[in-house]
Structures are given as C-alpha cells and as structure tokens.
N, C-alpha and C positions, 0 to 999 in steps of 0.2 A: 719451799726455796730453800736451798741450801747455801751458806756464807761460810767463811773461814775465819777461826780464831787468828788473830795476827801473831800473838805470842807463841802459841803451840802447833800452830798450823792443823787443828783437827777441825772437821766440818761441824758445823751447827745445823740443825733443822730449825728454821725460824717457823714459829707457831702461828704468829700473827703478823702477815704482812703489812697492815697498817700501821703497826708500831714501826716498822722498818723504814716505811716511806715518810712518815709523819716527822717533820723536823721539831715538834714540840716535844717528841718523845726521846729522851736521852738514852732509854735502854730498850731492849727487845727481850722476849720470853722465847726461849729456844731450847733445845736438848743437844747434847753432844751425840753425833752419828759414829758409834763405835760397837762393836760387838754385836751379839745377836739379840739381845733384849734391849727395849725402848729405855732410854735413861730417864733420870727425872727431869722436869723441866726447870731450868734456872734463869736467872735475869742475867743479862750480858750488856755492857756498856757499847753503845755504837762505836767509841773511839777505839774499842779491840777488836772490831770487825772489818775485814776486807772481803772482796770477791775472790772465788777460788784461783782466778789466776793472778791474784796479789794487788789487784786495782783497788784503791779506796774508794768508799762508798761515795755517792754523788754528793755534792756540797749541800744539794736543795733537799736531800734526806737528813742532813745533819745540822744545818745552820739556818735557822729561822730567818736570820736578816741577810741571806745569799743574794738579794738582789736590790738591797737599799741603796747601793752606789747608783745603780743604773736608773733607779725611780728618780733620784736627786738630781741626777744630770738632765732630766726632763725629755 
C-alpha cells in the first residue's frame, strides 16, 4: 500500500500493513517510492502520513482511545 508523506508529498510504500492499522504502533516501516531502485526501509511516524488524496489516516489507526467516549456513554 502507498501512503503520502505530509511534509514533502513523496509516496511511501508501507511494508507492514499491520503496523499502519494498529493504533498501538506510532510508526510504520516503509520506503520512499522514487527512482528505479528500491530505497532503504525507514521508520515513519504516523503523524507525518496521509492518504495520497490528502485525507488524514483514520482515527482508529492512530488513536487507541478513539471510541472511549462512546463506550462511556453506554
């Protein structure tokens, strides 16, 4: 899956999708998708990532407490 780096707009190939969707993981391993040769894998904080359309990542992927308010309301 490809995701975009918020600051420089470059595409990043996510190497472990489970890290991306797991709200307990604050970072994902990926590599910039540029040039003809595969780049070295790096760690990217989820706060620096958006979808290629510019939309932010879903809150359930980034915040372990995303539904606490709803649970508290009962």
